[in-house]
Every structure is written in C-alpha cells, then in structure tokens.
N, C-alpha and C positions, 0 to 999 in steps of 0.2 A: 397720287400715289408716290410715296417717297422713293428715292433711288438708293440702292445699297451697293457698295463697292468694297473690295478687299482693302484693308487698312494700309498695307504696304503700297498697293497701287495708288491709293489716294495720296499718300505722302510723296511718292515719286512724281505723280502728275502735277500736284500743287507746287512742288519744289521746282520743277521744270518751268512752269508758268511764271514763277517769280523771277527766274533767270531772264526771261524774255520781256518782262514788263518794264515800263519806264521807271527809272529809279529816282527821279527828281520829285520835287514837291509842287512844281508849277504846271503840271499837266494831269489833272485828275482823271481825264478820259483814258489815258494810257497807263497811269500808275495804278493799275487794277488788274484783276483776274476775272475771266468770264468762264462759267461752267454751264454745261447743258448736255442732255442726253440725246443720242441720235443713232439711227441705224447706219452702220458703216460696213464696207466690204471687208471680209476677213479671209481672203484667199479662196482656197478650194472649198472651205466650209460654208461659203455664201456670206450672208450678212449677219452681224451680231449687234445686239444692243450695247452701246458704249457710252461712257461718260467722257466728254471732251473738255480738256483744260486748255484754255486759249488766252494768250496775252501778246501784246505788241508794244514796242517803244515808239511806234509811229512809222518806223521804217522796216524793222525786222520782226515779223510775226512768228510765233511758235505754237505748236499744238501737240498735246499728248492725249492719246486715246486708250482707255482701258475698258474691258468688258464689265458690265454692271447689270443689275436687275432693277426694274422699275423705271420711272420717268422723272425728269427734272427739267422744267422750262428754263430758258436762258436766264441766268442770274449773274450779277456783277457786284464785286466788293473790292475794297482797297487792298493794296499789298500788305499794309499793316494788319488788316483783318486776316489775310491769308496766313501771315506768320503766327497769329494766335491759334488758328485752326490746326496748323502744322504742329505746333507745340502740344496742343491738346491730344491730337491723334497719336503722336509719338509717345507721349506720357502714358496714355491709356494702354497702348500695345505693350509697353515695358511692364506696366503693373499687372496686366493680364498674364504675361509670360512668366512672371515671378510666381503666380499662383498655379498655372498649368501650362507647361511648355508646349503641349500638344493642342492647346485651344486655338480656334480660328478667330482672328480679330477682323472686324469689318466696321465700316462707317456708314451711317444712314443720314441722308440729307433730305430735308423737306422745307418748303416755304410756308411760313405762318404769318399771323398778324396782317392778313389781307395783302400779302405780297411784300411787306416791309422788312421782314426778318428771315434769315436763314437759320434753321435749327439743325445742328449737327449732334447726333448721338453715336457714341461708340458702342459696339455690340460684341459679345463673346458667344461664339457658336450660335449666332443668329438672334440672341436675346440680350437685353441689358443685364450685365453681371455685376458682381461685387466691386470690380475694379474699373467699371465703365463710368462715363461721365456724359454730360450734355452741355452744349454751348450755343449761345445765341449771338449772332452778329447782324448789324444793320446792313441792308442791301442798298445799293445805288441803282439808279435807273439803267437797266440793261440797254435801253434804246439809245443811250448816249454813246455806247461803244460801236464803232464802225465795223460791225460783224461782216457785212457783205464784202467790203473792200479788203478786210483782213483775210477772209477765206479765198477771195480772188487772188490776193498776193501770194498765198501759200501754193496756189496752182500756177503761178507766173513762170514764164520761161525767160524773161528779161529782154533786153534790147539786142538786136542783131549787129548794131554798129555802135561803138563807143569812141568819142573824140577825146584826145588828150591835147596838152599844150606843149608847144615847142618855142624856146626863146623866152625873153623877159621884156617887160615894159612895152614900149611902142613896137618892138620887134616880135612880140608874142603872136603866134599863129596857132590855129587849130589843125590837128592832123588825126586821121583815124588810127586807132590802135590795132596792131596786128593780133591775130588769134593764134596761139600756139600752146606750148606746155606750161607757160607761166600764169600764175594767179597771184594777186596782191590783196592783203587784208590789213585792216587797221587793228590796233591793240584791242579795241572794244569787241570786234568780231572774234578775234582769237580768244579773248576772255570768255565770251559766251560759249564757244565750242568747248573750252576747257571745263567750264562749269557744268555743261550738260553731260560730259563724260563722267564727271564726279557724281552727278545725281544718279545715273543709271549704272555706273561702274562698268561701262562698256565703251568701246571706241565709237566715234561718229563716222558716218559715211558722207563723203562730199560728192555732189553731182554738179558738174559744170553744165550750164544751160546754153542759151543762144550764143553768148560771148563771154569769155572768161573774165572780163573786166566789168561785167554787168552784175549778175547776182549768182549766188550758189545756193542750192538746196541741200540741207543737211538732214540726215536721219540718224536715229539711234535706237537700239534695242527692239526694233520692230514696232515701236509704239509712238515714237516722237518724230516730228517733222517741223522744220523751220526754214525760213528764207533769210539769208544774210546778204548784205550788199558787199560785193567785191570792190576793190579800190583800183582806180586808174593807175597806170604806170607810164613811163616815158614812151612816146612814139618811136624813139630810136633804140629802145631796149631790144636785145636779142630775145625773142619769145620762145625759142627752141632750146637754147643751151645757155647755162649761167655764164655771165660775163666776169664775175669775180673769180680771180685765179686761185689755184691751190698752191701752197708753198712747197712744191715738189723739190725745189732746190735743197731743202733741209735734208732730204734723203741722200742726195748726191754729196752734199758737204760733209755729212757724217760718215759716208762711205769713204770719202777721200781722206778724212782724218784717221779712220781706222787703218787704211792701207799704209799711210805715212808712219803710223806707230809700229 
C-alpha cells in the first residue's frame, strides 16, 4: 500500500533530512536519506501513523516525523535524488495553487520494480490532477544504512564525564571538564541549527544531556529531533560566568567627557 503525506510536510521533512545528511562524495552510506512509516507516540492522542525522514553524517543524526496514511517500508536514496524529489514536489504544489488556491496538495510514495525504484506521484485533492506529475528514482540498499545505531544515537544521553587537555607538547595532560552554564559548538553544528530553523521557520530547542560538553539534543516545530556533538572547552574555563570582559569603561569615559564639556 502506498504512503500518502501532505506536500508541505513532505518538503519540510526531506529538506530537514538533507541538512543532516553527509554532504561529501566519499561516504555513500551517509550521503543519503532514509524514509519509512511507523507508529509513533503523539502525546495525549496516543499513537499515529507517521512517515519518518532520517539522515546522519555519521556523527549527528536527525529525524523528522509527519502524520501520513498508508505504509512504506524503509527505503534509502541519495541526497541528489532527494533534491530531485524536492524540486518536483515544490513545482507541483506551485502549479496546483495557480489553478486552485484552495486545493490540497499531497505526495504519494510507493516502491515498484521489485523494490528497485521509488515512485513519487503528486496529487490534487487526493487524485492525480492537471498540474500533477510522477517521478521515478533508483533506490539504494536500505540495509546499508545503520538504522539501529542511528535510532539509538537519537535517544542517547551522552557521556557523564568529558576530558579536556591542559598544556602543550610533553607538558600536555588530561583533565575533566567542569559542568556548568557553558556549552561550546563548532561552526558545523551551528550551521545545522541555523539551517533547521530555516526549514521549519521556527526556533530550535536545545536540551543539555549528561554533560554539556558531550552531546546536545535539539528539537524544532514539534516534529524534528537531532543529536549534535558539543565541543570540548578548556578545563580552566569558568563554566558559570563568561570570562571575556565587557568594555564598561566606555560608559565611564563618555560620562567624564560630557561632564568636562
């Protein structure tokens, strides 16, 4: 049975997965997106049938879940193929809205050719319409994707103790990092957070786990969840209050000049 999902949800889910996927050309396992339907908890309403969009760069996995109808076994395709599907879904939605602003746009996904191909059809009010289209993309072997470890990582709480380095060369030693108010992130982690806020047009929420220098769980829009690696900081850093001073003297200097005038 094919799976059917709202077009806008499909675009957001696939866009979020692209953010989290490996962006290079030397790791086909992670330069990919995985889709599959599953029953998930939906708060007070119980469980709902959802389509999960999953990707990982090998360190930081992400998952977006949206309500859907039907079922889709786990499928895997390249990031380039994901871009093609995104372009097709956006184009169809735009064309449909030009004909009827009130029309409902959806996407139907099914596996054909004995599991070798994914068929995507866009639908208008539940059926193929004048502005709709269909697209075929080759599938990769879903078993090549480490789905178990990826799901486990999404549930991870990180390490309770993180070691940092003090000194250089032969004088370098390891020391445990204090846990306080500070967290440190690389440019790549910040870039991912920024990209996710752009996809959903909402802020991300950050959850500190066992240690602030271990991992952080981020969520967004009630449908997205990811784990990002935090970065180690100096063992000597004040973890409660920023050490970088504020140029308060500028206020005093300006006040003194005003009084002198």
